[in-house]
C-alpha positions in Angstrom: 154.8 70.7 17.8 156.2 67.5 19.0 153.6 64.8 18.3 153.4 61.1 18.6 150.6 58.8 17.7 149.0 57.0 20.5 147.9 53.4 19.9 146.7 52.5 23.3 143.7 51.3 25.1 141.8 53.4 27.7 138.6 55.1 28.8 137.8 58.5 30.2 136.1 57.9 33.5 135.3 61.4 34.9 135.3 64.7 33.4 134.3 67.4 35.9 133.3 67.1 39.5 130.3 69.1 40.6 129.3 67.7 44.0 125.6 68.0 44.4 124.6 69.0 48.0 121.3 68.2 49.5 120.2 69.9 52.7 121.7 67.0 54.7 124.2 65.0 52.5 126.9 65.4 49.8 128.3 63.2 47.1 131.7 64.0 45.8 134.2 62.4 43.4 137.4 60.8 45.0 139.0 59.2 41.8 138.4 57.9 38.3 137.9 61.2 36.6 138.9 62.1 33.1 140.2 58.7 31.8 140.8 58.0 28.1 140.3 54.4 27.1 140.5 52.4 23.9 138.7 49.1 24.7 139.3 47.5 21.2 142.9 48.6 20.4 144.8 45.3 20.1 148.1 44.7 21.9 147.6 47.1 24.6 147.1 46.7 28.4 145.2 49.8 29.3 142.0 48.9 27.6 139.7 48.9 30.7 138.1 51.6 33.0 139.8 52.4 36.3 137.2 52.2 39.1 135.1 55.3 39.7 135.0 56.2 43.5 132.7 58.7 45.3 132.6 59.9 49.0 129.2 60.3 50.7 129.1 62.5 53.7 126.3 63.8 56.0 125.7 67.7 56.5 128.4 67.8 59.1 131.0 66.2 56.8 130.9 62.9 58.6 131.3 59.9 56.2 128.2 57.7 55.9 128.8 54.0 55.9 126.7 51.4 54.4 124.8 53.7 52.0 123.5 52.7 48.6 124.8 54.6 45.6 123.2 54.2 42.3 125.4 54.3 39.3 123.7 55.3 35.9 126.0 55.1 32.7 124.9 56.8 29.5 127.1 56.2 26.5 126.6 57.0 22.7 125.8 53.9 20.8 125.2 51.9 24.1 121.9 51.4 26.0 121.8 53.1 29.5 122.8 50.9 32.3 122.2 51.1 36.1 123.9 49.3 39.0 124.4 49.9 42.7 127.1 49.6 45.3 127.2 50.5 49.0 129.7 52.8 50.9 132.3 51.3 53.1 133.2 52.5 56.6 135.0 55.4 55.3 131.9 56.5 53.3 133.2 55.6 49.8 131.6 53.7 47.2 133.1 52.1 44.0 131.8 51.5 40.6 133.7 49.0 38.2 132.6 48.9 34.7 133.6 45.4 34.2 133.6 43.2 37.4 136.7 41.2 37.9 138.3 43.6 35.3 141.5 42.6 33.5 143.1 43.6 30.3 141.0 41.1 28.4 137.7 41.9 30.0 135.5 43.3 27.4 133.6 46.4 28.0 130.1 47.4 26.8 130.0 47.0 23.0 130.8 50.2 21.0 129.3 50.9 17.8 131.9 52.6 15.6 130.8 55.7 13.6 132.5 56.6 10.4 134.6 59.8 10.9 134.4 59.6 14.9 137.6 59.1 16.8 136.0 59.1 20.3 132.6 58.7 22.0 131.5 60.7 25.0 129.7 59.2 28.0 128.4 60.2 31.4 128.1 58.2 34.7 126.0 59.6 37.6 126.6 58.5 41.1 123.4 59.3 43.3 122.7 58.8 47.0 120.1 60.2 49.4 119.1 63.0 47.1 122.6 64.1 46.2 124.6 63.2 43.1 127.9 63.7 41.3 128.4 63.4 37.5 131.4 61.8 35.8 132.0 62.2 31.9 134.4 60.0 29.9 135.7 59.4 26.4 135.9 56.2 24.5 138.6 56.0 21.7 137.2 54.5 18.5 139.8 53.1 16.0 139.5 54.5 12.6 137.8 52.4 9.9 140.3 53.5 7.4 143.2 52.3 9.6 141.8 49.4 11.7 143.3 49.1 15.2 144.5 52.7 15.3 143.1 55.4 17.3 143.6 58.9 15.9 144.5 60.5 19.1 147.4 62.8 19.4 148.9 63.9 22.8 151.8 66.6 22.9 153.3 69.3 25.1 152.8 72.9 24.1 155.1 74.1 23.0 156.4 70.8 21.6 159.3 69.0 23.2 160.0 66.7 26.0 159.0 67.4 29.6 161.3 70.0 31.1 163.5 69.5 34.2 161.8 71.0 37.2 163.5 72.8 40.0 161.7 74.6 42.8 161.5 75.3 46.5 159.6 73.1 49.0 155.9 73.9 49.2 155.9 76.6 46.7 154.2 76.9 43.3 156.0 77.3 40.0 155.5 80.4 38.1 155.7 78.6 34.6 153.0 76.0 33.8 153.3 72.8 31.8 150.7 72.6 29.0 149.4 69.3 27.5 147.3 69.2 24.3 145.0 66.2 23.5 143.7 66.3 19.9 141.1 64.0 18.1 140.0 63.8 14.6 141.2 66.5 12.3 143.2 68.2 15.1 140.0 69.1 17.2 140.6 69.3 20.9 139.1 66.7 23.3 137.7 68.3 26.5 137.7 66.7 30.0 140.9 64.5 29.8 142.8 64.2 33.1 146.4 65.3 33.2 148.6 64.7 36.2 152.2 64.5 37.4 153.5 61.3 38.9 156.7 61.7 40.9 156.5 58.3 42.7 155.3 57.4 46.2 158.5 56.3 47.8 159.1 58.0 51.2 162.1 60.4 51.2 161.8 61.2 47.6 161.0 64.8 46.3 157.5 65.2 44.8 155.7 67.5 42.5 152.0 67.8 41.5 149.7 69.8 39.4 147.7 72.6 41.3 144.3 71.1 41.3 141.4 72.1 39.4 138.8 73.2 42.0 136.4 70.5 42.8 138.7 67.6 41.5 140.7 65.0 43.0 144.0 66.4 44.2 146.8 66.8 41.8 144.7 66.7 38.6 143.8 69.1 35.9 141.6 68.7 32.8 141.7 69.7 29.2 139.5 72.5 28.0 137.4 72.9 24.9 140.6 73.3 22.9 142.0 70.0 24.3 144.7 72.0 26.4 145.4 71.3 30.1 147.4 73.7 32.1 149.3 72.1 35.0 151.1 74.5 37.3 153.7 72.5 39.3 153.5 72.6 43.2 156.5 71.3 44.9 156.3 69.0 47.9 158.1 69.2 51.1 160.8 66.6 50.8 164.2 68.1 49.7 166.4 66.4 47.2 166.5 65.0 43.6 164.5 62.5 41.6 162.3 62.3 38.5 158.7 62.8 37.4 156.5 62.0 34.4 153.3 63.4 33.1 150.3 61.0 32.8 147.3 61.7 30.5 143.8 60.2 30.5 144.1 58.2 33.7 146.7 55.8 32.5 146.2 56.2 28.7 149.7 57.7 27.9 152.8 58.6 29.8 155.5 61.1 28.8 159.1 60.2 29.3 160.5 61.0 32.8 162.4 64.2 33.5 164.6 65.4 36.3 163.0 66.8 39.5 164.9 68.9 42.2 163.3 70.3 45.3 165.2 72.9 47.4 164.7 74.5 50.9 162.4 77.5 50.7 162.4 80.6 52.7 160.9 80.7 56.2 157.1 80.8 55.7 155.2 79.0 58.4 155.3 79.5 62.2 153.4 76.8 64.1 152.7 76.1 67.9 154.5 73.1 69.2 153.6 73.2 72.9 151.9 75.8 75.2 149.3 76.7 72.7 146.3 76.8 75.0 146.6 76.4 78.9 145.1 77.8 82.0 147.1 79.4 84.7 146.5 81.1 88.0 147.3 84.9 87.8 151.0 85.6 88.8 152.2 82.0 88.3 154.5 80.9 85.6 152.7 78.8 83.0 153.7 75.1 83.5 154.0 74.4 79.7 156.7 76.4 77.9 155.8 78.2 74.8 157.5 76.5 71.8 157.0 77.5 68.2 158.6 75.9 65.1 159.5 77.9 61.9 159.5 76.0 58.5 159.3 76.7 54.9 156.1 76.0 53.0 157.2 72.3 52.7 157.5 71.9 56.4 161.4 71.9 56.4 162.9 73.6 59.6 164.2 77.1 59.2 167.2 77.5 61.4 168.9 80.8 62.3 165.9 83.0 61.7 165.1 86.0 64.0 161.7 86.3 65.7 160.2 88.6 68.3 157.8 87.8 71.2 154.9 90.1 72.2 151.9 90.1 74.4 149.0 91.4 72.3 146.1 90.7 74.7 145.8 90.7 78.5 148.8 91.4 80.8 151.7 89.1 81.3 155.4 88.8 81.6 157.5 87.0 79.0 160.8 85.5 80.2 163.6 83.1 79.1 163.0 83.8 75.4 165.0 82.5 72.5 164.8 84.9 69.5 166.7 82.9 66.9 165.5 79.5 65.7 167.7 76.4 66.4 168.7 73.6 64.1 165.1 72.3 64.5 163.6 75.6 63.6 162.3 76.1 67.1 162.1 79.0 69.6 160.9 79.0 73.2 159.6 81.4 75.9 157.9 81.3 79.4 155.0 83.4 80.3 153.7 84.6 83.7 150.1 86.0 83.1 148.5 88.4 85.5 145.2 89.3 83.8 143.7 87.5 80.9 142.9 85.9 78.7 146.5 86.5 77.5 147.6 86.2 73.8 151.3 85.9 73.1 152.3 86.2 69.5 155.9 85.1 68.0 156.6 86.7 64.7 159.3 86.4 62.1 161.5 89.5 62.0 161.1 91.2 58.6 157.8 89.5 57.8 155.3 89.8 60.8 152.7 88.1 58.7 154.5 84.9 59.7 153.4 84.3 63.1 152.0 82.0 65.7 149.8 82.8 68.7 149.4 81.2 72.2 146.4 81.6 74.4 146.8 81.5 78.1 143.6 81.6 80.0 143.9 83.1 83.4 142.0 81.4 86.2 139.5 83.7 87.9 139.9 83.7 91.7 136.9 85.5 93.4 136.9 86.1 97.1 134.2 88.8 97.5 131.0 90.3 95.8 130.0 93.6 97.1 127.1 95.9 96.4 128.1 99.5 95.5 124.9 101.1 94.5 121.1 100.7 94.0 119.9 99.1 97.2 116.7 100.2 99.0 115.4 102.3 96.2 111.8 103.3 95.8 110.1 104.0 92.4 106.4 104.5 91.4 104.8 102.0 89.1 106.2 101.9 85.7 109.0 104.3 86.5 112.8 103.7 86.3 114.7 103.5 89.6 117.1 106.4 89.8 120.3 104.6 90.4 121.8 101.5 88.6 122.4 98.3 90.5 126.1 97.9 90.8 128.2 95.1 92.2 132.0 94.7 92.4 133.9 91.4 92.1 137.1 91.3 94.0 140.1 89.0 94.3 140.8 90.1 97.9 141.6 93.8 97.4 142.0 93.6 93.5 139.0 94.0 91.1 138.4 91.1 88.8 137.4 92.0 85.3 135.6 90.0 82.6 133.4 88.1 85.1 129.8 87.3 84.3 127.3 88.4 87.0 123.7 87.2 86.8 120.8 89.4 88.2 117.5 87.6 89.1 114.3 89.2 90.3 111.8 87.9 92.9 108.9 88.2 92.4 109.7 88.1 88.7 106.9 90.6 87.8 107.8 93.3 90.4 110.8 94.8 88.5 112.2 94.7 85.1 116.1 94.6 84.5 117.8 96.1 81.5 119.7 92.7 81.2 119.8 89.3 83.0 123.6 89.4 83.3 126.5 91.8 83.0 130.2 91.3 82.7 132.6 93.1 85.1 134.6 96.0 83.7 138.3 96.8 84.2 137.3 98.0 87.7 135.5 94.8 88.4 132.2 96.3 88.3 129.0 95.0 86.7 125.8 96.8 86.5 122.2 96.7 85.3 119.3 99.3 85.5 115.9 98.5 86.9 112.3 99.7 86.2 109.3 99.4 88.5 106.5 97.0 87.5 102.8 97.8 87.1 101.8 97.0 90.6 103.0 97.9 94.1 105.6 95.4 95.3 108.6 94.9 97.4 111.1 93.1 95.2 114.5 91.4 95.8 117.1 91.5 93.0 119.9 88.9 93.6 123.3 89.3 92.0 125.2 86.0 91.6 128.7 85.2 90.6 130.2 81.6 90.4 133.7 80.8 91.7 134.3 77.2 91.0 131.9 75.3 93.3 131.3 78.4 95.3 128.5 80.8 94.8 128.6 84.5 96.0 125.5 86.6 96.2 124.4 90.2 96.9 120.8 91.3 97.3 119.1 94.6 96.5 115.6 95.5 98.0 113.5 97.7 95.6 110.1 99.1 96.4 107.4 99.8 93.9 104.8 102.3 95.0 101.6 103.2 93.4 101.5 106.7 91.7 101.3 109.5 94.1 102.8 109.7 97.6 102.7 106.7 100.0 102.4 107.9 103.6 103.9 105.8 106.3 103.5 108.0 109.4 102.5 111.4 110.9 104.3 112.5 114.0 104.8 115.5 116.3 107.6 117.6 114.9 109.2 118.1 118.2 109.0 114.9 120.0 108.7 112.6 116.9 106.8 110.0 119.0 104.8 107.8 116.5 102.2 106.8 119.1 101.3 110.4 119.8 98.4 112.3 118.2 98.9 115.8 116.6 97.1 118.9 117.7 95.4 121.7 115.8 97.8 124.7 115.2 100.9 122.3 116.1 103.6 121.2 113.8 103.7 117.7 112.5 106.1 115.9 110.1 104.9 113.5 107.5 107.1 110.5 106.4 106.6 108.4 103.4 107.7 107.6 99.9 107.0 109.5 96.6 107.0 112.7 98.6 110.3 114.2 97.5 111.6 111.9 94.8 113.0 114.7 92.7 114.5 116.6 95.7 117.9 116.1 97.3 118.5 117.8 100.7 116.1 120.4 102.3 113.8 122.8 100.5 112.3 125.3 102.8 109.4 127.8 102.4 110.3 131.3 101.4 110.2 133.8 104.4 107.1 132.3 105.9 105.4 128.8 105.6 103.5 128.4 102.3 100.7 126.0 101.4 102.8 124.8 98.4 106.5 124.1 98.4 108.3 122.2 95.6 104.9 121.3 93.9 103.8 119.7 97.1 100.6 120.4 99.0 99.1 118.9 102.2 95.5 119.1 103.4 93.8 118.0 106.7 90.2 117.6 106.3 90.2 119.4 103.1 92.1 122.5 104.6 95.5 123.3 103.2 98.4 123.1 105.7 101.3 125.6 105.7 104.5 123.8 104.7 107.7 124.6 106.5 110.1 122.4 104.6 110.5 119.3 102.4 113.2 116.8 102.8 115.0 114.0 101.2 118.1 112.9 103.0 119.8 109.6 102.5 116.5 108.3 101.0 114.4 109.4 103.8 111.6 111.6 102.7 109.5 113.9 104.9 107.3 117.1 104.8 106.9 119.3 108.0 103.6 121.3 108.2 101.4 123.2 110.7 98.2 121.3 111.4 95.6 123.8 110.3 93.9 125.4 113.4 90.5 124.6 111.8 91.2 120.8 111.9 88.6 119.1 114.1 89.6 118.1 117.7 88.0 116.2 120.5 85.6 118.0 122.9 87.1 119.9 125.7 87.0 117.1 128.2 87.3 114.2 125.8 90.8 112.6 125.7 90.2 110.1 122.8 91.6 111.6 119.5 89.6 112.0 116.4 90.5 110.6 113.0 90.9 113.2 110.2 91.8 112.4 106.5 95.0 113.9 105.3 96.1 114.0 101.6 99.5 114.9 100.1 99.5 116.0 96.4 102.8 115.7 94.6 103.1 117.2 91.1 99.4 117.3 90.9 99.0 113.6 91.9 97.0 113.0 95.2 97.9 110.3 97.6 95.2 108.0 99.2 93.7 109.7 102.2 95.7 108.8 105.3 93.9 108.9 108.7 95.6 111.2 111.2 94.7 111.1 114.9 94.1 114.5 116.2 93.9 115.4 119.9 93.3 118.7 121.7 96.8 118.7 123.0 100.0 117.1 121.7 102.9 118.6 123.7 106.4 118.1 122.3 109.7 119.6 123.5 112.1 120.8 120.6 115.6 119.4 120.9 118.9 119.6 119.3 122.1 117.6 119.2 124.6 119.5 121.4 127.8 119.8 119.5 129.8 120.0 122.7 129.4 116.3 123.3 126.8 114.9 120.8 124.0 114.5 123.4 120.4 115.4 122.4 119.1 118.0 124.8 116.1 120.5 125.0 116.4 123.7 123.0 116.6 126.5 125.8 117.6 130.1 125.7 119.2 132.1 128.6 118.3 135.7 129.7 121.2 137.0 127.7 119.9 135.3 124.5 122.5 132.6 124.4 121.5 129.0 124.0 121.9 126.5 126.9 124.5 123.7 126.1 127.0 121.6 128.0 129.4 124.4 127.6 126.8 127.1 128.6 124.6 125.4 131.2 121.6 127.0 132.8 122.3 128.6 136.1 120.1 127.8 139.0 117.6 130.6 139.8 117.7 132.0 136.2 114.6 132.3 134.1 115.1 130.1 131.0 112.9 129.9 127.9 111.9 126.6 126.3 110.0 125.9 122.9 107.3 123.4 122.4 104.6 122.5 120.0 101.1 121.0 120.4 99.8 123.2 123.2 96.3 123.9 121.5 94.6 127.2 121.4 95.5 130.6 122.9 93.5 133.6 124.1 92.8 135.3 121.8 92.6 132.3 119.5 95.3 131.4 116.9 94.6 131.2 113.3 96.4 128.9 110.7 99.9 130.0 109.7 99.8 132.9 112.2 103.2 134.6 112.0 104.6 137.6 114.0 101.3 138.4 115.9 101.5 142.3 116.5 99.3 144.9 118.3 99.5 148.7 118.7 100.7 149.8 122.1 99.5 152.9 124.0 102.0 155.0 122.0 100.7 153.8 118.7 103.6 151.5 117.9 103.4 147.9 116.7 104.6 145.5 119.4 104.5 141.6 119.5 101.1 140.4 120.8 101.0 138.1 123.7 98.9 135.1 122.9 98.8 133.1 126.3 98.3 129.4 126.2 94.8 128.5 127.7 95.9 124.9 128.6 97.1 124.1 132.1 100.6 122.6 132.0 103.6 121.7 134.2 107.3 121.8 133.6 109.6 119.7 135.5 113.4 119.6 136.2 114.9 116.6 137.9 111.4 115.2 138.4 110.2 118.2 140.2 107.9 121.0 139.3 109.4 124.5 138.6 107.9 128.1 138.7 106.2 129.0 135.3 106.8 132.5 134.5 104.8 132.7 131.1 103.5 130.6 128.3 102.6 132.2 125.0 102.6 131.6 121.2 106.2 132.2 120.1 106.8 135.5 118.2 108.2 135.1 114.7 107.4 131.4 114.4 104.6 129.3 113.2 103.1 126.4 115.3 105.7 127.1 118.2 105.1 128.1 121.8 107.5 129.6 124.1 107.4 128.9 127.9 109.5 130.7 130.4 110.3 129.0 133.7 112.8 129.4 136.6 115.5 126.8 137.1 115.0 125.7 140.8 117.7 126.8 143.3 118.0 123.4 144.7 118.3 121.6 141.4 121.4 119.3 141.1 124.0 120.5 138.7 125.2 118.4 135.7 125.0 118.2 132.0 122.1 115.6 131.8 119.5 116.7 134.3 116.0 115.2 133.4 113.7 117.6 131.9 110.0 117.1 131.0 106.6 118.8 130.7 102.9 117.7 130.5 99.4 119.2 129.8 96.6 118.7 132.2 93.3 117.8 130.5 90.6 117.0 133.1 92.1 114.3 135.2 94.6 113.2 132.7 98.2 114.3 132.1 99.4 114.4 128.5 103.2 114.1 128.6 105.5 115.4 125.9 108.8 113.7 125.0 111.4 113.5 127.9 114.5 115.5 127.4 117.8 116.7 129.2 119.1 120.0 130.5 122.5 121.1 131.7 122.5 122.9 135.0 125.3 124.7 137.0 
């Protein structure tokens, strides 16, 4: 091993850096660590401590200025000492062991011990509950050889520092090892070793790969006294020299040659266009420029790259795919939907890449509701359809737009989320559940477009459990102000009647008292159900009012109120008061497919239906169909269907059940001849009246047609209608 005696002064000022973190602050070592000092060796200039410097930061890493740092020095053979200093504007505090320190400034007295060559010491810097600990070594001259410090420093293997050649920014594969030995060849731990290659600009540099937690470019001896320095080459190209420095400034090896060459392409970085916002379909105003360098930051010219859109949609144009003399490549981008990410990569090593982010401005022209409006649900139940809106830019859907949904009143409905982001089709949706009490609730969808706010509203109704009845009308005339009559047909409207039905469900063969788990009772008497309906959200149940239902006295015209209850899936509605009159005439009508006009349902003598294309001839007997005509003779009973009697030959024939009420039928506002009026065969709650079309009736498709029942001195009119006459 190449050895040389060191007869120098110096002091070890910091061994290891362990920044101590509090919950809010940190204290870390900046410099002064690992010094080796001989304060009483004669004839030397390095006999004093270099200043110890720490950095004090808050929890965010921001420097804390004007903060007091307490320094505590503990050294063998010397009484502990304490002093303070304050951080400067950069958050750094300095401890100098000998104020005004010069080569002749004496340090703390050291008591020499026979057989010792060095004395350990520690210096603790503390501030705001955090601290950092320095350790140092003081060289003690041998008593047998006064003035000489028995410290040996050498390379391993022995020799002079090697010539170093490497590429910019890269780490050497072969380390340099320095051994620091004390008495009897024992290793001294914690001595700083660094490489000094000068500070002049334009000169190549090299440094040691740092020990974690220490000041940059320094390594420290281990328990065997060995420090391992792996050279890391700087970015400046060229030739120069370097030296190895031990123990702060205790010893310096002779200088050796240093050469730094250009390294392979290793880093792509964004120069311009890294993040910008652009309207869709517009060329980004800032070009995309990237620079390729080696690890030392030196431009890599003549290298091939590729460009690609990895997120969003965009068009890349005007690309350069080979780096120029400055290591740069350029491109232009036109985004259409974003955000857009454009990546430029080195050919042959795609890990070397740089990315550009282009935010595409959102342009919103419309917010429309697609689904979920005007729904009804019972307390605590989910609404059947989601609330869906679509965000558009004119005719194009806009994805990735946040839409907020608010409820008023807030307790009426619960949403699955307070906001939703539009998908690729520009649609955002939430689901809704009814609250615990009946309410009508407005849900407002809102989207922001700059300073403009677009909204869409949904109206949701929360009903109590069980059906909610809104009206009961004559099934022929559908006049809400009109009462219903016993044995007549009535239609019940409301919500919660047919929630689980879509379309029309009819009774099988004849009316039944239960259809689709629904029953209806008038004054506690079950009513035959003809059909239950849910079309476009409108719910209804059509029934025959039981013939047993109480009605006014024969000459009384004021209706009586009767309770009606609708039971759905075993849950009964609240009683609904229904006005019942003796008579409630209503003319059945249909929409004529010939021209879309609503006209009376009429049948000619040949069995064909009267329409604009098949008008009723003057003088012909025509049959009309009505409900609400009251009792017959003999009396009707509830759900009477196909009344039959035996004829004289013993065969069953339809029984004639004549209407007992007096009534009038009019064509063109004039009375007509009534041929008959009976309960209709094969139907429930329907009456058939035959009359003669007047010979003098005007012709046309829309001749006025009406009827009324005479009760005492009152005329009870049915709904007006039209009849085509030829």
